[in-house]
C-alpha positions as CSV (number, residue, x, y, z in Angstrom):
1,M,28.4,-49.2,3.8
2,T,25.8,-47.6,6.4
3,D,23.1,-45.3,5.0
4,H,22.9,-43.1,8.3
5,P,23.5,-39.3,7.3
6,D,25.9,-39.2,10.5
7,F,28.3,-41.2,8.1
8,Y,28.1,-39.2,5.2
9,T,31.2,-37.7,3.9
10,K,32.5,-36.3,0.5
11,T,34.5,-39.7,0.0
12,M,31.5,-41.6,0.3
13,A,29.8,-39.4,-2.1
14,K,32.6,-39.7,-4.3
15,V,32.8,-43.6,-4.0
16,Y,29.1,-43.6,-4.8
17,A,29.3,-41.3,-8.1
18,D,32.3,-43.5,-9.1
19,Q,30.3,-46.6,-8.7
20,G,27.4,-45.2,-11.1
21,Y,25.1,-44.7,-7.8
22,L,24.5,-40.7,-8.8
23,G,21.4,-40.6,-6.9
24,K,23.1,-41.6,-3.8
25,A,26.0,-39.1,-4.2
26,A,23.4,-36.0,-5.0
27,K,21.6,-37.0,-2.0
28,I,25.0,-36.9,0.3
29,Y,26.4,-33.9,-1.3
30,R,23.2,-32.0,-0.6
31,L,23.1,-33.3,3.0
32,L,26.8,-31.8,3.5
33,L,25.8,-28.5,1.8
34,K,22.9,-28.1,4.4
35,H,25.6,-28.3,7.0
36,E,28.5,-26.4,5.1
37,P,27.1,-24.3,2.4
38,D,30.3,-22.2,1.5
39,R,31.8,-25.4,0.4
40,K,32.7,-24.7,-3.2
41,D,34.1,-27.8,-3.7
42,I,30.9,-29.6,-2.8
43,V,28.8,-27.3,-4.9
44,D,31.2,-28.2,-8.0
45,E,30.8,-32.2,-7.3
46,L,27.0,-31.6,-6.6
47,S,26.6,-29.5,-10.3
48,K,28.7,-32.4,-12.1
49,I,26.4,-35.1,-10.9
50,E,23.4,-33.1,-11.5
51,K,24.4,-32.9,-15.2
52,Q,25.1,-36.5,-15.4
53,L,21.7,-37.5,-13.8
54,S,20.3,-34.9,-16.2
55,E,21.8,-36.2,-19.3
56,K,21.2,-39.9,-18.4
57,A,17.2,-38.8,-18.1
58,L,17.4,-37.5,-21.4
59,S,19.1,-40.3,-22.8
60,N,16.5,-42.9,-21.2
61,S,13.8,-40.6,-22.7
62,V,15.5,-41.0,-26.0
63,L,15.8,-44.5,-25.8
64,L,12.1,-44.8,-24.4
65,L,10.8,-43.0,-27.6
66,G,12.9,-44.9,-30.0
67,K,11.2,-48.4,-28.4
68,W,7.8,-46.5,-28.4
69,I,8.1,-45.4,-32.2
70,A,9.3,-49.2,-33.2
71,L,6.3,-51.0,-31.2
72,E,4.0,-48.5,-33.0
73,F,5.4,-49.8,-36.2
74,K,4.8,-53.3,-35.3
75,Y,1.5,-52.8,-34.0
76,D,0.3,-51.0,-37.3
77,N,2.0,-54.1,-39.2
78,L,0.3,-56.6,-37.1
79,K,-3.4,-54.5,-37.9
80,K,-2.4,-54.7,-41.6
81,L,-1.7,-58.4,-41.6
82,K,-5.1,-58.6,-39.5
83,N,-7.0,-57.1,-42.3
84,I,-5.2,-59.2,-44.8
85,R,-6.1,-62.3,-43.5
86,K,-9.7,-61.0,-43.0
87,T,-9.9,-60.1,-46.7
88,S,-8.3,-63.7,-47.6
């Protein structure tokens, strides 16, 4: 598919969204709204996409926090092991 704004359509945005390319879909919907700001159907679709993007970002943040906490525990355990080895 071409990435030229002249070819952006609601259908193309939907295809991107269905394939999981939410950022690309949102970009197309925003561009379409610039040209036709009164299109409620596009506003609704963009709202759905932005909600999904927000939920995805929150989910990624939670996953990263979990990984960070796990790494902190591992690091703390490694420090304890080093101290045990030093005293042995």
